[in-house]
C-alpha positions as protocol buffer text, in pm:
chain_id: "A"
residue {
  index: 1
  type: UNK
  ca { x: 10891 y: 11299 z: 19278 }
}
residue {
  index: 2
  type: UNK
  ca { x: 10949 y: 11317 z: 19651 }
}
residue {
  index: 3
  type: UNK
  ca { x: 10996 y: 11647 z: 19828 }
}
residue {
  index: 4
  type: UNK
  ca { x: 11145 y: 11766 z: 20153 }
}
residue {
  index: 5
  type: UNK
  ca { x: 11121 y: 12116 z: 20296 }
}
residue {
  index: 6
  type: UNK
  ca { x: 10886 y: 12203 z: 20007 }
}
residue {
  index: 7
  type: UNK
  ca { x: 11179 y: 12196 z: 19760 }
}
residue {
  index: 8
  type: UNK
  ca { x: 11155 y: 11946 z: 19474 }
}
residue {
  index: 9
  type: UNK
  ca { x: 11395 y: 11657 z: 19503 }
}
residue {
  index: 10
  type: UNK
  ca { x: 11674 y: 11643 z: 19247 }
}
residue {
  index: 11
  type: UNK
  ca { x: 11659 y: 11360 z: 18996 }
}
residue {
  index: 12
  type: UNK
  ca { x: 11979 y: 11154 z: 18987 }
}
residue {
  index: 13
  type: UNK
  ca { x: 12077 y: 10849 z: 18790 }
}
residue {
  index: 14
  type: UNK
  ca { x: 12189 y: 10553 z: 18999 }
}
residue {
  index: 15
  type: UNK
  ca { x: 12541 y: 10609 z: 18863 }
}
residue {
  index: 16
  type: UNK
  ca { x: 12544 y: 10974 z: 18975 }
}
residue {
  index: 17
  type: UNK
  ca { x: 12399 y: 10880 z: 19316 }
}
residue {
  index: 18
  type: UNK
  ca { x: 12669 y: 10614 z: 19365 }
}
residue {
  index: 19
  type: UNK
  ca { x: 12949 y: 10849 z: 19250 }
}
residue {
  index: 20
  type: UNK
  ca { x: 12831 y: 11124 z: 19486 }
}
residue {
  index: 21
  type: UNK
  ca { x: 12792 y: 10879 z: 19775 }
}
residue {
  index: 22
  type: UNK
  ca { x: 13155 y: 10769 z: 19729 }
}
residue {
  index: 23
  type: UNK
  ca { x: 13266 y: 11134 z: 19717 }
}
residue {
  index: 24
  type: UNK
  ca { x: 13073 y: 11209 z: 20038 }
}
residue {
  index: 25
  type: UNK
  ca { x: 13222 y: 10907 z: 20215 }
}
residue {
  index: 26
  type: UNK
  ca { x: 13573 y: 11015 z: 20113 }
}
residue {
  index: 27
  type: UNK
  ca { x: 13523 y: 11377 z: 20219 }
}
residue {
  index: 28
  type: UNK
  ca { x: 13361 y: 11280 z: 20549 }
}
residue {
  index: 29
  type: UNK
  ca { x: 13637 y: 11032 z: 20639 }
}
residue {
  index: 30
  type: UNK
  ca { x: 13983 y: 11048 z: 20478 }
}
residue {
  index: 31
  type: UNK
  ca { x: 13923 y: 11397 z: 20336 }
}
residue {
  index: 32
  type: UNK
  ca { x: 13854 y: 11544 z: 20679 }
}
residue {
  index: 33
  type: UNK
  ca { x: 14147 y: 11358 z: 20832 }
}
residue {
  index: 34
  type: UNK
  ca { x: 14385 y: 11492 z: 20564 }
}
residue {
  index: 35
  type: UNK
  ca { x: 14280 y: 11852 z: 20616 }
}
residue {
  index: 36
  type: UNK
  ca { x: 14307 y: 11821 z: 20995 }
}
residue {
  index: 37
  type: UNK
  ca { x: 14667 y: 11698 z: 20947 }
}
residue {
  index: 38
  type: UNK
  ca { x: 14742 y: 11995 z: 20718 }
}
residue {
  index: 39
  type: UNK
  ca { x: 14601 y: 12238 z: 20974 }
}
residue {
  index: 40
  type: UNK
  ca { x: 14798 y: 12076 z: 21259 }
}
residue {
  index: 41
  type: UNK
  ca { x: 15119 y: 12086 z: 21055 }
}
residue {
  index: 42
  type: UNK
  ca { x: 15068 y: 12450 z: 20958 }
}
residue {
  index: 43
  type: UNK
  ca { x: 14976 y: 12543 z: 21317 }
}
residue {
  index: 44
  type: UNK
  ca { x: 15306 y: 12395 z: 21438 }
}
residue {
  index: 45
  type: UNK
  ca { x: 15497 y: 12635 z: 21211 }
}
residue {
  index: 46
  type: UNK
  ca { x: 15436 y: 12928 z: 21445 }
}
residue {
  index: 47
  type: UNK
  ca { x: 15256 y: 13263 z: 21427 }
}
residue {
  index: 48
  type: UNK
  ca { x: 14910 y: 13201 z: 21280 }
}
residue {
  index: 49
  type: UNK
  ca { x: 14860 y: 13564 z: 21171 }
}
residue {
  index: 50
  type: UNK
  ca { x: 15126 y: 13539 z: 20901 }
}
residue {
  index: 51
  type: UNK
  ca { x: 15100 y: 13167 z: 20831 }
}
residue {
  index: 52
  type: UNK
  ca { x: 14979 y: 13130 z: 20472 }
}
residue {
  index: 53
  type: UNK
  ca { x: 14973 y: 12750 z: 20492 }
}
residue {
  index: 54
  type: UNK
  ca { x: 14745 y: 12761 z: 20795 }
}
residue {
  index: 55
  type: UNK
  ca { x: 14500 y: 13003 z: 20631 }
}
residue {
  index: 56
  type: UNK
  ca { x: 14499 y: 12803 z: 20306 }
}
residue {
  index: 57
  type: UNK
  ca { x: 14428 y: 12482 z: 20499 }
}
residue {
  index: 58
  type: UNK
  ca { x: 14146 y: 12650 z: 20693 }
}
residue {
  index: 59
  type: UNK
  ca { x: 13996 y: 12776 z: 20365 }
}
residue {
  index: 60
  type: UNK
  ca { x: 14020 y: 12425 z: 20220 }
}
residue {
  index: 61
  type: UNK
  ca { x: 13852 y: 12288 z: 20532 }
}
residue {
  index: 62
  type: UNK
  ca { x: 13564 y: 12532 z: 20485 }
}
residue {
  index: 63
  type: UNK
  ca { x: 13520 y: 12424 z: 20123 }
}
residue {
  index: 64
  type: UNK
  ca { x: 13522 y: 12056 z: 20220 }
}
residue {
  index: 65
  type: UNK
  ca { x: 13264 y: 12112 z: 20494 }
}
residue {
  index: 66
  type: UNK
  ca { x: 13042 y: 12308 z: 20252 }
}
residue {
  index: 67
  type: UNK
  ca { x: 13066 y: 12029 z: 19994 }
}
residue {
  index: 68
  type: UNK
  ca { x: 12980 y: 11770 z: 20262 }
}
residue {
  index: 69
  type: UNK
  ca { x: 12668 y: 11970 z: 20356 }
}
residue {
  index: 70
  type: UNK
  ca { x: 12571 y: 12010 z: 19989 }
}
residue {
  index: 71
  type: UNK
  ca { x: 12614 y: 11639 z: 19912 }
}
residue {
  index: 72
  type: UNK
  ca { x: 12436 y: 11531 z: 20231 }
}
residue {
  index: 73
  type: UNK
  ca { x: 12129 y: 11740 z: 20143 }
}
residue {
  index: 74
  type: UNK
  ca { x: 12134 y: 11640 z: 19776 }
}
residue {
  index: 75
  type: UNK
  ca { x: 12162 y: 11267 z: 19846 }
}
residue {
  index: 76
  type: UNK
  ca { x: 11909 y: 11277 z: 20131 }
}
residue {
  index: 77
  type: UNK
  ca { x: 11642 y: 11435 z: 19911 }
}
residue {
  index: 78
  type: UNK
  ca { x: 11735 y: 11283 z: 19574 }
}
residue {
  index: 79
  type: UNK
  ca { x: 11491 y: 11097 z: 19354 }
}
residue {
  index: 80
  type: UNK
  ca { x: 11706 y: 10813 z: 19222 }
}
residue {
  index: 81
  type: UNK
  ca { x: 11604 y: 10609 z: 18928 }
}
residue {
  index: 82
  type: UNK
  ca { x: 11595 y: 10542 z: 18563 }
}
residue {
  index: 83
  type: UNK
  ca { x: 11580 y: 10821 z: 18312 }
}
residue {
  index: 84
  type: UNK
  ca { x: 11232 y: 10957 z: 18250 }
}
residue {
  index: 85
  type: UNK
  ca { x: 11011 y: 10803 z: 17983 }
}
residue {
  index: 86
  type: UNK
  ca { x: 11103 y: 10879 z: 17623 }
}
residue {
  index: 87
  type: UNK
  ca { x: 10773 y: 11059 z: 17566 }
}
residue {
  index: 88
  type: UNK
  ca { x: 10916 y: 11390 z: 17444 }
}
residue {
  index: 89
  type: UNK
  ca { x: 10783 y: 11580 z: 17744 }
}
residue {
  index: 90
  type: UNK
  ca { x: 11038 y: 11806 z: 17914 }
}
residue {
  index: 91
  type: UNK
  ca { x: 11112 y: 11702 z: 18272 }
}
residue {
  index: 92
  type: UNK
  ca { x: 11420 y: 11659 z: 18492 }
}
residue {
  index: 93
  type: UNK
  ca { x: 11658 y: 11406 z: 18341 }
}
residue {
  index: 94
  type: UNK
  ca { x: 11586 y: 11507 z: 17982 }
}
residue {
  index: 95
  type: UNK
  ca { x: 11840 y: 11623 z: 17725 }
}
residue {
  index: 96
  type: UNK
  ca { x: 11661 y: 11917 z: 17568 }
}
residue {
  index: 97
  type: UNK
  ca { x: 11727 y: 12083 z: 17235 }
}
residue {
  index: 98
  type: UNK
  ca { x: 11562 y: 12425 z: 17216 }
}
residue {
  index: 99
  type: UNK
  ca { x: 11590 y: 12751 z: 17031 }
}
residue {
  index: 100
  type: UNK
  ca { x: 11635 y: 13015 z: 17300 }
}
residue {
  index: 101
  type: UNK
  ca { x: 11629 y: 13377 z: 17186 }
}
residue {
  index: 102
  type: UNK
  ca { x: 11712 y: 13258 z: 16835 }
}
residue {
  index: 103
  type: UNK
  ca { x: 12006 y: 13032 z: 16930 }
}
residue {
  index: 104
  type: UNK
  ca { x: 11979 y: 12653 z: 16924 }
}
residue {
  index: 105
  type: UNK
  ca { x: 12099 y: 12512 z: 17254 }
}
residue {
  index: 106
  type: UNK
  ca { x: 12132 y: 12158 z: 17388 }
}
residue {
  index: 107
  type: UNK
  ca { x: 12124 y: 12111 z: 17764 }
}
residue {
  index: 108
  type: UNK
  ca { x: 12033 y: 11876 z: 18045 }
}
residue {
  index: 109
  type: UNK
  ca { x: 11739 y: 11973 z: 18261 }
}
residue {
  index: 110
  type: UNK
  ca { x: 11828 y: 11870 z: 18615 }
}
residue {
  index: 111
  type: UNK
  ca { x: 12131 y: 11863 z: 18840 }
}
residue {
  index: 112
  type: UNK
  ca { x: 12488 y: 11949 z: 18740 }
}
residue {
  index: 113
  type: UNK
  ca { x: 12584 y: 11640 z: 18938 }
}
residue {
  index: 114
  type: UNK
  ca { x: 12411 y: 11411 z: 18685 }
}
residue {
  index: 115
  type: UNK
  ca { x: 12622 y: 11546 z: 18399 }
}
residue {
  index: 116
  type: UNK
  ca { x: 12942 y: 11474 z: 18595 }
}
residue {
  index: 117
  type: UNK
  ca { x: 13258 y: 11585 z: 18419 }
}
residue {
  index: 118
  type: UNK
  ca { x: 13098 y: 11645 z: 18080 }
}
residue {
  index: 119
  type: UNK
  ca { x: 13093 y: 11993 z: 17929 }
}
residue {
  index: 120
  type: UNK
  ca { x: 12717 y: 11966 z: 17882 }
}
residue {
  index: 121
  type: UNK
  ca { x: 12520 y: 12276 z: 17982 }
}
residue {
  index: 122
  type: UNK
  ca { x: 12281 y: 12207 z: 18269 }
}
residue {
  index: 123
  type: UNK
  ca { x: 11978 y: 12408 z: 18375 }
}
residue {
  index: 124
  type: UNK
  ca { x: 11807 y: 12339 z: 18704 }
}
residue {
  index: 125
  type: UNK
  ca { x: 11438 y: 12261 z: 18690 }
}
residue {
  index: 126
  type: UNK
  ca { x: 11409 y: 12540 z: 18949 }
}
residue {
  index: 127
  type: UNK
  ca { x: 11569 y: 12801 z: 18719 }
}
residue {
  index: 128
  type: UNK
  ca { x: 11340 y: 13043 z: 18532 }
}
residue {
  index: 129
  type: UNK
  ca { x: 11403 y: 12857 z: 18203 }
}
residue {
  index: 130
  type: UNK
  ca { x: 11369 y: 12513 z: 18364 }
}
residue {
  index: 131
  type: UNK
  ca { x: 11045 y: 12600 z: 18539 }
}
residue {
  index: 132
  type: UNK
  ca { x: 10901 y: 12750 z: 18219 }
}
residue {
  index: 133
  type: UNK
  ca { x: 10973 y: 12453 z: 17991 }
}
residue {
  index: 134
  type: UNK
  ca { x: 10873 y: 12166 z: 18222 }
}
residue {
  index: 135
  type: UNK
  ca { x: 10575 y: 11977 z: 18087 }
}
residue {
  index: 136
  type: UNK
  ca { x: 10619 y: 12114 z: 17734 }
}
residue {
  index: 137
  type: UNK
  ca { x: 10705 y: 11903 z: 17428 }
}
residue {
  index: 138
  type: UNK
  ca { x: 10867 y: 11934 z: 17085 }
}
residue {
  index: 139
  type: UNK
  ca { x: 10705 y: 12205 z: 16880 }
}
residue {
  index: 140
  type: UNK
  ca { x: 10585 y: 12408 z: 17178 }
}
residue {
  index: 141
  type: UNK
  ca { x: 10670 y: 12778 z: 17163 }
}
residue {
  index: 142
  type: UNK
  ca { x: 10668 y: 12980 z: 17484 }
}
residue {
  index: 143
  type: UNK
  ca { x: 10826 y: 13275 z: 17659 }
}
residue {
  index: 144
  type: UNK
  ca { x: 10986 y: 13300 z: 17999 }
}
residue {
  index: 145
  type: UNK
  ca { x: 11102 y: 13592 z: 18208 }
}
residue {
  index: 146
  type: UNK
  ca { x: 11478 y: 13599 z: 18265 }
}
residue {
  index: 147
  type: UNK
  ca { x: 11618 y: 13725 z: 18597 }
}
residue {
  index: 148
  type: UNK
  ca { x: 11692 y: 14061 z: 18430 }
}
residue {
  index: 149
  type: UNK
  ca { x: 11319 y: 14098 z: 18350 }
}
residue {
  index: 150
  type: UNK
  ca { x: 11347 y: 14035 z: 17975 }
}
residue {
  index: 151
  type: UNK
  ca { x: 11093 y: 13810 z: 17805 }
}
residue {
  index: 152
  type: UNK
  ca { x: 11282 y: 13539 z: 17616 }
}
residue {
  index: 153
  type: UNK
  ca { x: 11123 y: 13326 z: 17342 }
}
residue {
  index: 154
  type: UNK
  ca { x: 11182 y: 12950 z: 17351 }
}
residue {
  index: 155
  type: UNK
  ca { x: 11090 y: 12678 z: 17104 }
}
residue {
  index: 156
  type: UNK
  ca { x: 11130 y: 12318 z: 17218 }
}
residue {
  index: 157
  type: UNK
  ca { x: 11287 y: 12114 z: 16936 }
}
residue {
  index: 158
  type: UNK
  ca { x: 11326 y: 11782 z: 17119 }
}
residue {
  index: 159
  type: UNK
  ca { x: 11344 y: 11623 z: 17464 }
}
residue {
  index: 160
  type: UNK
  ca { x: 11506 y: 11282 z: 17509 }
}
residue {
  index: 161
  type: UNK
  ca { x: 11608 y: 11098 z: 17826 }
}
residue {
  index: 162
  type: UNK
  ca { x: 11969 y: 11170 z: 17924 }
}
residue {
  index: 163
  type: UNK
  ca { x: 12169 y: 10848 z: 17925 }
}
residue {
  index: 164
  type: UNK
  ca { x: 12498 y: 10995 z: 18044 }
}
């Protein structure tokens, strides 16, 4: 896995990479142009202090610019490729079934962007749980420390490549 700025690169499927590239191109081009038009139109309506349309458009512009920065960094540093090997070892790109604090949970280890519009739970490999389970396999029992300081037991039931 490649790294930049000492942060691990996110694993993305080719499909997710392509989808995010299209989103970035839209936001950077037509998306920016649309918001500039909204701001200009709202600005022409008069007093900016009490102009709700102007403030809403400026807020939207801020969100678009933040998303552009997020996508630019994600795509620049992404590790794009096929799903990991079906070897049962937990790593980014795996659909993991685990018993966490007594509850069976299924989730993707990796980026929310890979899961797209699904309602699948996603845990970053950088999260406390993600970091603790990487490299483990079915049958492994371990504990990790949650952000609140509690030790949480985890049993890995299975790890299969996510096919989206």
